C-alpha positions in Angstrom: 7.4 -16.6 1.6 9.7 -19.2 -0.1 11.5 -18.2 -3.3 13.7 -19.7 -5.9 16.4 -18.6 -8.3 15.1 -16.5 -11.1 16.5 -19.1 -13.6 14.5 -19.1 -16.9 12.2 -16.3 -15.6 14.7 -13.9 -17.2 15.4 -15.9 -20.3 13.9 -15.4 -23.7 14.9 -18.9 -24.6 13.3 -21.0 -21.9 15.4 -24.1 -22.3 18.8 -22.5 -22.8 21.4 -21.8 -20.2 21.6 -18.1 -19.4 24.6 -16.6 -17.7 25.1 -13.3 -15.8 28.3 -12.0 -17.3 29.1 -8.8 -15.5 29.0 -7.3 -12.0 26.1 -5.4 -10.3 28.1 -2.2 -10.0 28.5 -2.2 -13.8 25.5 -3.7 -15.6 23.1 -6.6 -15.7 24.3 -8.1 -18.9 23.2 -11.7 -19.5 24.2 -14.1 -22.3 22.2 -17.0 -23.8 24.4 -20.0 -24.5 22.1 -21.3 -27.2 22.0 -18.2 -29.5 24.6 -15.8 -28.0 22.0 -13.1 -27.5 22.9 -10.6 -24.8 20.2 -8.8 -22.8 19.7 -6.9 -19.5 16.6 -7.9 -17.5 15.0 -5.1 -15.6 12.3 -4.6 -13.0 9.9 -1.6 -12.8 8.4 -0.1 -9.7 4.7 -0.7 -9.1 3.9 -4.2 -7.9 3.7 -3.7 -4.1 5.7 -5.2 -1.3 5.9 -8.7 0.4 6.9 -9.4 3.9 8.9 -12.4 5.1 10.8 -13.2 1.9 13.0 -16.3 2.4 15.9 -16.3 -0.1 16.4 -19.6 -2.0 18.7 -22.2 -0.6 21.3 -22.5 -1.9 21.7 -18.8 -2.9 22.3 -18.1 -6.6 26.0 -18.1 -7.5 27.6 -15.2 -9.3 26.8 -16.5 -12.8 23.2 -17.3 -12.2 20.6 -15.1 -14.0 19.5 -12.2 -11.9 17.8 -8.8 -12.2 18.3 -5.5 -10.4 15.7 -4.3 -7.9 13.9 -1.2 -9.3 13.8 0.2 -5.8 17.4 -0.5 -4.8 20.0 0.5 -7.4 22.6 -2.2 -8.0 20.9 -4.7 -5.7 20.7 -8.1 -7.5 18.8 -10.0 -4.7 15.7 -10.6 -6.9 14.2 -14.0 -6.7 11.2 -15.8 -8.3 8.1 -16.3 -6.2 5.9 -19.4 -6.3 3.3 -17.6 -8.4 5.9 -16.8 -11.0 6.3 -13.1 -10.0 9.6 -11.6 -8.9 10.5 -10.2 -5.4 13.5 -8.4 -4.0 15.0 -10.3 -1.1 16.2 -7.1 0.5 13.2 -4.7 0.4 10.3 -7.0 -0.5 9.3 -5.1 -3.6 7.5 -7.4 -6.0 6.5 -7.4 -9.7 
């Protein structure tokens, strides 16, 4: 399954630039460049699992929006699926 960067999937302001401003071993703090709002996206267990996840190419850089996998603490390999859902590139959990 092909994926893409989460991008505006984690943004409350769909057209604004959103930056990941911390490190996975600390927090998931993001900042909106349009309004300065900070927020921490999160996933919750319960969606199921997907096999054959193909990470986006190129991979997100360290400032791209991301979310932590609910099943794998401090694992920011969460990508957007073609249907708009989210999937962990490591364990295949989806939401």
